[in-house]
PASE-81093 format. One line per 4 residues: number of its first residue (from 1); for each residue x negated, y negated, z of C-alpha. Coordinates in Angstrom, 2 decimals. Layout:
NUM> X Y Z; ... $
END
This chain:
1> 0.05 0.16 0.09; -1.43 -3.33 -1.24; -1.35 -5.66 2.04; 1.16 -8.73 1.49 $
5> 0.55 -12.05 2.38; 3.63 -13.28 4.40; 4.27 -16.83 5.87; 7.30 -16.57 8.33 $
9> 9.32 -19.52 10.15; 12.05 -20.13 12.46; 13.88 -23.22 12.60; 12.18 -25.39 14.76 $
13> 14.03 -25.54 18.62; 15.14 -29.31 19.11; 12.90 -31.15 22.04; 16.35 -32.17 23.64 $
17> 17.15 -29.14 25.65; 16.17 -25.55 26.92; 16.26 -22.55 25.14; 19.48 -19.98 25.55 $
21> 20.29 -16.69 24.95; 22.11 -18.39 21.67; 18.66 -19.49 20.48; 17.23 -15.99 21.23 $
25> 19.18 -14.39 18.54; 17.10 -15.79 15.81; 13.75 -15.85 17.41; 13.85 -11.87 18.72 $
29> 14.95 -11.37 15.17; 11.94 -13.22 13.28; 9.68 -11.66 15.89; 10.99 -7.89 15.40 $
33> 10.20 -8.69 11.38; 7.04 -10.32 12.09; 5.83 -7.51 14.36; 6.85 -5.02 11.72 $
37> 5.13 -6.63 9.14; 1.65 -6.56 11.07; 2.37 -3.21 12.14; 2.51 -2.40 8.35 $
41> -0.81 -3.81 7.79; 0.57 -6.95 6.04; -1.32 -10.49 6.97; 1.88 -11.94 8.13 $
45> 1.77 -15.23 10.29; 4.52 -16.54 12.40; 4.71 -20.37 12.54; 6.96 -22.53 14.78 $
49> 7.44 -26.02 16.14; 9.08 -28.50 18.08; 11.83 -30.31 15.96; 11.02 -34.08 18.17 $
53> 12.19 -36.65 16.14; 15.82 -38.89 16.23; 18.18 -40.69 18.39; 18.71 -38.29 20.79 $
57> 15.34 -38.25 22.21; 15.26 -41.83 22.36; 18.48 -41.85 24.26; 17.27 -39.25 26.84 $
61> 14.14 -41.27 26.88; 15.99 -44.34 27.98; 17.89 -42.29 30.25; 15.31 -40.80 32.57 $
65> 13.24 -44.00 32.17; 10.60 -42.71 30.37; 8.48 -42.52 27.13; 9.76 -39.99 23.98 $
69> 6.26 -38.73 24.07; 6.41 -37.74 27.64; 10.29 -36.07 26.99; 8.85 -33.96 24.13 $
73> 5.63 -32.90 25.96; 7.81 -31.36 28.98; 10.20 -29.89 26.70; 7.53 -28.13 24.48 $
77> 5.85 -26.65 27.62; 8.96 -25.06 28.98; 9.95 -23.79 25.21; 6.37 -21.62 24.81 $
81> 6.88 -20.60 28.33; 10.57 -18.94 27.60; 9.29 -17.48 24.70; 6.90 -15.84 25.97 $
85> 8.63 -14.56 28.84; 10.57 -12.62 25.67; 7.41 -11.55 24.37; 7.89 -13.89 21.32 $
89> 4.54 -14.52 19.91; 3.65 -17.41 17.30; 0.28 -17.41 15.63; 0.66 -21.34 16.02 $
93> 3.57 -23.18 17.59; 3.32 -27.31 16.67; 5.33 -30.34 17.13; 6.74 -32.52 14.46 $
97> 4.99 -35.35 15.79; 1.75 -34.14 15.13; -0.82 -36.23 12.89; -0.95 -32.98 10.35 $
101> 2.88 -33.37 9.77; 2.79 -37.27 9.21; 0.21 -36.72 6.73; 2.06 -33.68 5.14 $
105> 5.30 -36.08 5.18; 3.24 -38.68 3.44; 2.09 -36.11 0.49; 5.44 -34.96 -0.18 $
109> 7.34 -38.39 -0.24; 4.40 -39.52 -2.65; 5.36 -36.84 -4.85; 9.11 -37.55 -4.43 $
113> 7.92 -41.39 -5.24; 5.92 -40.67 -8.27; 8.28 -38.54 -9.70; 10.97 -41.36 -9.40 $
117> 13.67 -39.22 -7.14; 13.82 -42.40 -4.64; 16.41 -44.89 -4.96; 17.25 -47.81 -2.41 $
121> 20.68 -49.05 -1.66; 22.75 -50.91 1.06; 24.72 -48.62 3.01; 27.41 -48.89 5.38 $
125> 26.68 -47.36 8.32; 28.68 -46.90 12.03; 26.89 -49.12 14.88; 27.81 -48.37 18.40 $
129> 28.77 -52.38 19.43; 28.32 -51.20 23.23; 25.04 -49.04 22.69; 23.59 -51.62 20.00 $
133> 22.24 -49.04 17.48; 23.11 -47.52 14.48; 24.66 -43.89 15.01; 22.91 -40.85 13.90 $
137> 25.28 -38.04 12.40; 25.26 -36.17 15.48; 26.39 -38.95 17.70; 29.44 -39.65 16.14 $
141> 32.85 -37.22 16.13; 36.19 -37.77 14.51; 38.48 -35.69 12.17; 37.25 -33.98 9.27 $
145> 38.51 -35.89 6.42; 39.20 -32.59 4.32; 40.54 -30.18 6.25; 41.66 -32.68 9.12 $
149> 39.89 -30.45 11.80; 39.40 -32.85 14.86; 36.03 -32.82 16.66; 33.46 -32.52 13.96 $
153> 30.58 -34.12 14.12; 29.15 -36.98 11.34; 27.63 -35.18 8.74; 29.69 -31.87 8.02 $
157> 32.65 -29.85 9.37; 31.90 -26.33 11.13; 35.56 -25.18 9.85; 35.65 -25.36 6.43 $
161> 31.82 -26.72 5.63; 32.08 -29.63 3.65; 29.61 -32.34 4.12; 30.67 -36.07 4.18 $
165> 29.49 -39.49 5.27; 29.92 -40.45 9.11; 31.99 -43.25 7.70; 34.52 -40.76 6.17 $
169> 35.31 -39.38 9.33; 39.08 -40.06 10.42; 39.25 -42.12 14.25; 35.33 -41.91 14.81 $
173> 33.95 -42.16 18.26; 30.68 -42.72 19.35; 29.57 -39.79 21.44; 27.11 -42.27 23.18 $
177> 29.47 -44.73 24.75; 32.81 -43.72 23.78; 33.23 -47.03 21.72; 34.88 -47.15 18.69 $
181> 32.03 -47.44 16.28; 31.95 -50.78 13.69; 30.95 -50.44 10.19; 27.65 -52.56 9.34 $
185> 25.14 -52.45 6.30; 21.53 -51.37 6.29; 19.36 -50.49 3.42; 18.57 -46.95 3.04 $
189> 16.41 -44.99 0.78; 17.97 -41.70 -1.01; 16.64 -38.80 -2.73; 18.48 -37.95 -6.02 $
193> 18.51 -34.36 -5.65; 21.33 -33.97 -8.45; 18.08 -33.98 -10.91; 17.25 -30.69 -9.62 $
197> 20.86 -29.17 -10.07; 19.88 -26.71 -12.75; 16.75 -25.75 -10.80; 18.68 -25.40 -7.80 $
201> 21.67 -23.29 -9.22; 18.92 -21.04 -10.55; 17.12 -20.34 -7.64; 20.16 -20.13 -5.62 $
205> 21.84 -17.61 -7.70; 18.97 -15.53 -8.80; 16.05 -13.74 -7.54; 17.40 -12.46 -4.27 $
209> 16.15 -15.58 -2.14; 19.66 -15.64 -0.32; 22.09 -13.17 0.81; 25.03 -13.01 -1.74 $
213> 27.55 -14.46 0.54; 25.26 -17.40 1.01; 24.54 -17.69 -2.79; 28.60 -17.59 -3.47 $
217> 28.97 -20.35 -0.50; 26.65 -22.52 -2.18; 27.91 -21.87 -5.68; 31.71 -22.30 -4.63 $
221> 30.91 -25.61 -2.21; 28.52 -27.47 -3.45; 26.99 -26.49 -6.86; 30.16 -26.70 -8.83 $
225> 30.08 -30.36 -8.69; 27.46 -33.03 -8.76; 24.96 -32.83 -5.78; 25.25 -35.85 -3.67 $
229> 22.09 -38.13 -3.12; 20.48 -37.16 0.23; 20.08 -40.16 2.71; 16.60 -39.75 3.63 $
233> 15.74 -42.71 6.03; 16.91 -44.31 8.82; 16.54 -48.23 9.99; 14.48 -48.31 13.49 $
237> 14.83 -48.13 16.25; 14.52 -44.89 15.67; 11.87 -42.26 17.14; 10.46 -40.74 14.08 $
241> 7.51 -42.03 11.24; 8.01 -44.93 9.55; 7.86 -44.73 6.19; 4.67 -46.16 4.44 $
245> 6.02 -47.84 1.69; 9.24 -49.26 3.27; 8.64 -50.88 6.62; 11.17 -51.25 9.37 $
249> 12.42 -47.66 7.97; 11.97 -44.29 9.28; 12.29 -40.76 7.71; 15.35 -39.29 9.12 $
253> 14.83 -35.79 10.95; 15.89 -33.68 8.60; 13.08 -35.06 6.07; 10.00 -34.40 8.55 $
257> 11.31 -31.19 10.37; 11.03 -28.75 7.55; 7.70 -30.05 6.73; 6.69 -29.22 10.33 $
261> 6.37 -25.41 9.00; 3.56 -26.68 6.79; 2.21 -28.35 9.42; 1.81 -25.92 12.12 $
265> 0.45 -23.67 9.35; -2.44 -26.22 8.81; -2.78 -26.52 12.78; -3.37 -22.77 12.64 $
269> -5.62 -22.91 9.68; -7.70 -25.56 10.50; -8.49 -23.22 14.37; -9.33 -20.29 11.76 $
273> -11.59 -21.88 9.09; -8.57 -21.49 6.38; -7.11 -23.87 3.80; -3.39 -24.37 4.69 $
277> -2.96 -24.46 0.36; -3.73 -20.86 0.52; -0.63 -20.33 2.32; 1.33 -22.97 0.56 $
281> 0.26 -22.90 -3.03; -0.59 -19.42 -3.47; 1.42 -17.82 -5.97; 0.81 -14.41 -4.68 $
285> 1.98 -15.79 -1.19; 5.34 -14.96 0.68; 7.68 -17.67 2.01; 10.52 -16.16 4.63 $
289> 12.40 -18.64 6.61; 14.90 -17.01 9.48; 17.69 -19.48 10.42; 21.43 -19.94 11.57 $
293> 24.18 -20.20 9.35; 24.87 -23.85 10.55; 21.68 -25.26 9.03; 22.39 -22.92 5.51 $
297> 22.76 -26.67 3.34; 19.48 -28.24 4.37; 17.39 -25.03 3.91; 18.80 -24.02 0.83 $
301> 19.13 -27.17 -1.09; 17.52 -29.59 -0.10; 14.32 -28.03 1.30; 13.82 -25.78 -1.91 $
305> 14.17 -29.57 -3.70; 11.55 -31.37 -1.56; 9.23 -28.29 -2.05; 9.44 -28.00 -6.22 $
309> 8.87 -31.91 -6.29; 5.45 -31.40 -4.21; 4.22 -28.29 -6.00; 4.67 -25.83 -3.00 $
313> 5.68 -22.46 -2.69; 9.07 -21.70 -2.69; 10.96 -19.73 0.03; 10.75 -16.14 -1.30 $
317> 13.90 -15.61 1.05; 15.97 -17.43 3.32; 17.17 -14.94 6.12; 20.26 -16.29 7.70 $
321> 21.80 -15.01 10.59; 25.68 -15.79 12.54; 26.16 -17.08 15.99; 26.16 -15.38 19.24 $
325> 29.64 -14.88 21.54; 29.69 -13.83 24.64; 32.64 -11.37 25.93; 34.36 -12.39 22.54 $
329> 34.08 -15.98 23.21; 31.93 -18.79 22.52; 28.74 -19.42 25.09; 30.66 -20.89 28.06 $
333> 29.19 -23.07 31.00; 32.28 -22.66 33.40; 32.02 -19.02 32.88; 28.30 -18.65 33.14 $
337> 27.95 -17.09 29.78; 25.70 -20.19 28.45; 22.64 -19.07 29.67; 19.43 -20.38 29.86 $
341> 16.17 -17.96 28.58; 14.42 -19.24 31.84; 17.97 -18.03 34.05; 17.93 -14.51 32.64 $
345> 14.01 -13.84 33.06; 14.94 -14.19 36.69; 17.42 -11.19 36.83; 16.96 -9.20 34.02 $
349> 14.43 -7.44 31.65; 13.56 -9.00 28.68; 13.36 -5.71 26.76; 16.62 -5.06 27.52 $
353> 17.99 -8.36 25.60; 15.49 -7.49 22.89; 16.90 -4.34 22.18; 20.71 -4.90 22.68 $
357> 20.17 -7.71 20.00; 18.36 -5.34 17.48; 21.18 -2.84 17.89; 23.58 -5.41 17.02 $
361> 22.11 -7.02 14.10; 22.36 -6.01 10.27; 21.19 -7.98 7.26; 24.54 -10.27 6.98 $
365> 25.94 -13.42 8.42; 28.31 -11.54 10.89; 28.34 -13.04 14.53; 26.71 -11.02 17.46 $
369> 28.61 -10.36 20.48; 26.97 -9.80 24.14; 29.51 -7.69 25.81; 28.04 -7.14 29.28 $
373> 29.78 -3.98 30.36; 28.21 -2.60 26.40; 25.12 -4.32 27.41; 24.70 -2.17 30.82 $
377> 25.55 1.10 29.40; 23.54 0.75 25.88; 20.54 -0.25 27.40; 20.71 2.26 30.29 $
381> 21.72 4.77 27.97; 19.38 4.22 25.11; 16.32 3.04 26.43; 16.26 4.47 30.09 $
385> 17.99 7.87 29.36; 16.59 8.51 26.26; 13.23 6.85 25.64; 11.52 6.14 28.77 $
389> 13.15 9.68 29.93; 10.96 11.95 27.59; 7.55 10.86 29.35; 8.86 10.63 32.90 $
393> 10.24 14.26 32.66; 7.38 15.76 30.87; 3.86 13.31 30.95; 3.39 14.30 34.79 $
397> 3.24 18.21 34.20; 0.14 17.62 31.96; -1.70 14.84 33.36; -4.46 16.82 34.43 $
401> -5.13 19.15 31.28; -4.18 16.42 28.42; -2.11 17.52 25.39; -2.47 20.84 23.44 $
405> -5.60 20.87 21.18; -3.63 22.35 18.57; 0.03 20.64 17.67; 2.48 23.50 18.88 $
409> 5.40 24.76 16.51; 8.47 22.37 17.79; 10.63 23.75 15.09; 10.01 20.80 12.22 $
413> 11.10 18.02 15.03; 7.58 15.81 14.34; 7.92 16.47 10.60; 11.81 15.10 10.41 $
417> 10.68 12.39 12.46; 7.91 11.34 10.42; 9.87 11.49 7.10; 12.78 9.21 8.78 $
421> 9.98 6.98 8.85; 10.21 5.49 5.59; 14.04 5.04 5.81; 13.56 3.23 9.37 $
425> 10.70 1.21 7.61; 13.20 0.17 4.95; 15.93 -0.80 7.63; 13.38 -3.25 9.09 $
429> 12.58 -4.70 5.93; 15.94 -5.76 5.15; 16.61 -6.91 8.65; 18.82 -4.20 9.36 $
433> 17.80 -3.67 12.44; 21.02 -1.81 13.91; 20.69 0.89 11.32; 17.41 1.32 12.30 $
437> 17.91 1.39 15.97; 20.80 3.98 15.21; 18.14 6.34 13.43; 15.19 6.02 15.96 $
441> 18.50 6.94 18.72; 19.07 9.98 16.40; 15.25 11.07 16.43; 15.26 10.69 20.49 $
445> 18.74 12.54 20.87; 16.78 15.81 18.92; 13.74 15.26 21.30; 15.64 15.18 24.62 $
449> 17.51 18.38 23.21; 14.27 19.93 23.01; 13.28 19.27 26.52; 16.44 20.23 27.88 $
453> 16.69 23.69 25.84; 12.92 24.45 26.99; 13.08 23.18 30.80; 9.58 22.20 31.73 $
457> 10.84 21.98 35.27; 11.27 25.53 35.04; 8.27 26.58 33.53; 5.94 24.85 36.00 $
461> 7.33 26.80 38.87; 5.44 30.09 36.78; 1.63 29.56 36.42; 1.80 32.23 33.96 $
465> 3.32 29.88 32.02; 1.09 26.96 32.10; -0.04 27.45 28.43; 3.77 27.44 27.56 $
469> 4.31 24.27 29.53; 1.70 21.89 28.29; 2.88 23.04 24.32; 6.54 21.76 25.74 $
473> 5.06 18.91 26.91; 2.70 17.78 24.06; 5.59 17.77 21.91; 7.71 15.77 23.88 $
477> 4.90 13.25 24.55; 4.31 13.02 20.96; 7.73 12.64 19.81; 7.94 9.72 22.80 $
481> 4.84 8.14 20.71; 6.59 8.36 17.91; 9.71 6.60 19.22; 6.95 4.22 20.44 $
485> 5.64 3.55 17.16; 9.34 2.61 15.80; 10.39 0.79 18.45; 6.94 -1.61 18.88 $
489> 8.62 -4.08 16.98; 11.48 -4.16 19.12; 9.58 -3.68 22.58; 6.22 -4.44 22.05 $
493> 5.23 -4.03 26.10; 7.05 -0.53 26.28; 4.78 0.14 23.11; 1.64 -1.25 24.87 $
497> 2.47 0.90 27.75; 2.99 4.08 25.49; -0.59 3.63 24.43; -2.39 3.09 27.61 $
501> -0.54 6.28 28.88; -1.90 8.30 25.54; -5.56 6.37 25.84; -4.60 5.48 22.18 $
505> -3.04 2.31 21.41; -0.39 1.70 18.94; -1.62 -0.57 16.43; -0.34 0.72 12.83 $
509> 2.99 2.05 11.53; 1.17 5.25 10.18; 0.72 6.54 13.97; 3.91 8.04 13.85 $
513> 2.85 10.05 10.90; 0.26 12.68 12.52; 0.60 13.85 16.19; -2.18 13.53 18.71 $
517> -3.81 16.50 20.04; -6.63 17.23 22.68; -6.22 13.68 24.21; -6.53 12.90 27.67 $
521> -3.26 11.35 29.68; -3.30 8.51 32.06; -1.45 8.74 35.01; 2.12 8.40 34.25 $
525> 3.77 5.43 35.68; 7.41 3.87 35.48; 8.21 2.33 32.19; 11.57 0.84 32.91 $
529> 14.14 0.66 35.60; 18.07 0.92 34.92; 20.12 -2.61 34.42; 22.05 -2.57 37.86 $
533> 25.41 -4.29 37.05; 25.15 -6.40 40.18; 22.15 -8.25 38.65; 24.24 -8.93 35.41 $
537> 26.71 -10.10 37.70; 24.48 -12.55 39.32; 22.81 -13.91 36.22; 26.25 -15.03 35.19 $
541> 27.12 -16.62 38.35; 24.07 -18.12 38.53; 24.32 -19.69 35.15; 28.07 -21.20 36.10 $
545> 28.11 -24.87 35.88; 30.75 -27.05 37.87; 32.40 -28.38 35.19; 35.73 -29.79 37.16 $
549> 38.35 -30.99 34.72; 37.81 -34.56 34.21; 40.12 -36.80 32.04; 38.72 -37.36 28.04 $
553> 39.64 -40.64 26.66; 39.04 -39.01 23.79; 41.15 -36.03 24.09; 43.76 -35.50 21.88 $
557> 47.01 -36.00 23.33; 49.79 -33.31 22.08; 52.98 -35.07 22.38; 56.41 -33.50 22.05 $
561> 57.45 -35.52 19.24; 56.74 -32.51 16.45; 58.35 -30.01 18.17; 61.19 -32.60 18.75 $
565> 61.48 -33.37 15.07; 61.31 -29.43 13.94; 62.77 -27.19 16.93; 61.27 -23.60 17.29 $
569> 63.51 -21.20 15.36; 65.23 -18.14 16.73; 63.12 -15.24 17.63; 62.23 -12.68 15.01 $
573> 61.00 -8.97 15.40; 57.56 -7.97 14.34; 59.15 -6.25 11.46; 60.17 -9.22 10.53 $
577> 57.23 -10.69 10.12; 55.36 -8.09 9.08; 57.39 -8.68 5.93; 55.22 -11.71 4.92 $
581> 51.88 -11.14 3.55; 49.68 -14.13 4.28; 45.97 -13.81 2.64; 43.35 -16.12 2.42 $
585> 42.76 -17.45 -1.47; 40.36 -19.70 -2.88; 41.39 -22.68 -4.82; 39.74 -22.33 -8.13 $
589> 41.56 -25.34 -9.82; 43.75 -27.85 -8.89; 45.60 -30.16 -11.14; 47.84 -33.41 -10.83 $
593> 51.41 -32.72 -12.68; 52.07 -36.02 -14.45; 56.14 -35.75 -14.27; 55.98 -34.96 -10.44 $
597> 55.89 -37.38 -7.63; 54.90 -34.24 -5.35; 53.69 -31.08 -6.63; 49.92 -30.20 -7.77 $
601> 49.59 -26.81 -9.62; 46.73 -24.82 -8.21; 45.08 -21.68 -9.31; 44.06 -19.56 -6.59 $
605> 41.86 -16.23 -6.02; 43.03 -13.98 -3.61; 39.62 -11.82 -4.54; 38.20 -9.86 -7.83 $
609> 40.35 -10.68 -10.71; 43.90 -11.08 -8.41; 44.84 -14.68 -9.13; 47.93 -16.57 -8.65 $
613> 49.31 -19.85 -9.78; 50.96 -22.11 -6.64; 52.60 -25.68 -7.14; 52.46 -27.34 -3.95 $
617> 54.02 -30.26 -3.02; 50.92 -31.96 -1.44; 50.31 -34.40 -3.97; 50.49 -37.66 -1.88 $
621> 48.31 -35.83 0.73; 45.38 -34.42 -1.28; 43.02 -35.25 -4.20; 42.97 -32.39 -6.47 $
625> 39.16 -32.87 -7.20; 38.68 -32.05 -2.94; 40.49 -28.94 -3.20; 38.19 -27.11 -5.60 $
629> 36.41 -24.35 -3.86; 38.30 -24.63 -0.31; 39.63 -21.70 1.22; 43.33 -21.57 2.08 $
633> 45.94 -19.44 3.10; 49.03 -18.55 0.67; 52.04 -16.40 1.29; 51.23 -13.74 -1.27 $
637> 54.26 -11.84 -1.81; 56.94 -14.89 -2.29; 58.81 -13.72 -5.26; 57.76 -15.66 -8.29 $
641> 59.99 -18.89 -8.85; 60.71 -20.41 -12.18; 60.42 -24.35 -12.20; 60.46 -27.16 -14.55 $
645> 56.70 -27.06 -15.07; 56.32 -22.95 -14.88; 56.75 -20.65 -12.40; 55.12 -20.50 -8.70 $
649> 53.88 -17.18 -7.56; 53.15 -17.84 -4.20; 53.15 -20.65 -1.25; 50.34 -22.41 0.33 $
653> 50.67 -22.51 4.02; 50.30 -26.35 5.22; 51.55 -28.13 8.56; 53.00 -31.81 8.74 $
657> 56.43 -33.60 8.35; 55.72 -34.35 4.81; 54.44 -37.31 2.43; 50.93 -38.17 3.31 $
661> 51.09 -36.30 6.44; 50.44 -32.84 5.30; 47.63 -30.87 6.40; 46.73 -27.34 4.87 $
665> 45.79 -24.61 7.38; 42.03 -23.59 6.59; 40.64 -20.24 7.81; 37.72 -20.19 10.34 $
669> 34.34 -19.76 8.60; 33.85 -16.25 7.31; 36.93 -15.47 5.95; 36.88 -14.24 2.44 $
673> 39.54 -14.46 -0.42; 41.99 -11.20 -0.03; 41.92 -10.92 4.07; 45.38 -10.51 5.31 $
677> 46.42 -12.59 8.15; 47.44 -10.90 11.24 $
END
């Protein structure tokens, strides 16, 4: 196998908060993949950094009456400590506030300027009259102008996935002061990425750079229309790098943050006598980004555009994952499920969370769910009851004599597990860790059955069977070592302990292909304790925050008017409801009907080749152009109705009294056309 040169990054944690278990989904996933690649003999390097710029850091520094530099220095130390506690290893962990990052920002900016991608124009922006500053997108909340979802940030909607300007928000509110923002003008710089539309469409839709659902999402939501110019500057005061040819303006954090990947690489290269361009301008090199689905837009459109113009390596693949829920719900501070990494380490073994996440994580964007009962049962069953159980029941019996000089007949168990190694490797490569763990535990089941059938504890009682005892224990310990190799990316500390027990460190994937013979054993030491549910309960209790309900002046007031206008209908049975077939659909085309004041003609897809024409009375509330690509809910089994303008084959579900007050129902992210509502 020819060694690959692989550069890996994970999203840069923002220097305004501590690492929590939701963050760890990504960093553990990435660390596992990097450790696997290194175990396979590839030249794989993992680079990350703190994301340090932006208004949030300035506001925190102001509240704490210290400098931004002091804030980010303290948080960096906390982040590094948390990552180390979970055995997450970076080849270099930098900062976006570094001199290296400033220089590389200049380099990328120069390319954009020289090739004519940058334009300047006045921008109307939201300004907080009480905080006396322009508001970054994350400091504005309001109602999405496209799907009307409330409590959305100023740049994008997490319900319908749309992007927009903060000035487009309905009823915006400053999260800094609660004041209603004013609209003021300022000069901004923009990057015209529409000029790269053809390149971005080709890159996102071919080459396997993205998961299929991500490529389809980009095509349906962004690439079907001109790409909007990217606002890349912010007027001072703003904590960031001042733009060299635009005094008084700083680069927006989303410009310098991804360049921090390159800067961290450069820091490592300077420490190790290498050239950063060998990693970012070498056609033979690979670049792999691991990110959450909430920052898909930036990493799959803006970032490739920047790299293309600067003549830097494009991502080989952007690996995108879902979010973490706990007990089927979003993490909650009041319930104690919003758990900081440092708090977890006070109560539980990091190996347990690493394994649990691995056992749940596949190659798609599905959200993970941390169910504490399942967590306890799975870790105790798989890691303690199957994996660690093998040496604990056998290694002590042969500490004095070591492994057999010739590998005994094990009925083909070692050979079968060695053969399984390639399938396990493919699962790791594809980030399909759940299937890798499943296959590994099948090996563990066979190994434990072997030990159970041969009963070494019974053989120990008969001195005449000492040779048979040694053989049985040698097989069990070798099968344990195979498992330790396959689990090494997930459980690096346990793999290290296995190497110490066997006087042979685990350093490469091929270590699982040949058994050890004649090797002396060190004294067996306890490897892992069972999880006590009491410790889980204590962790949850310690993570609870007192969130006494307070009156939120910006909270929506849900009055009785709508219900009074349309009282509830008479009760129906579940059988009555089941007759209505509600389906998720995507709007393919939308056009106004000139002869009608109310109707729009929609063509919707129910998945595959199944399409419907629907006439919807929403003309006064929606611009047809804003509906294309959007997910809606339709009544799919409504009898066709002939109308003056054609035949309507369904109904789009909406709420509101009518006229301009009509609000389409939008499925949550993750829904796909054809799925039925239950």
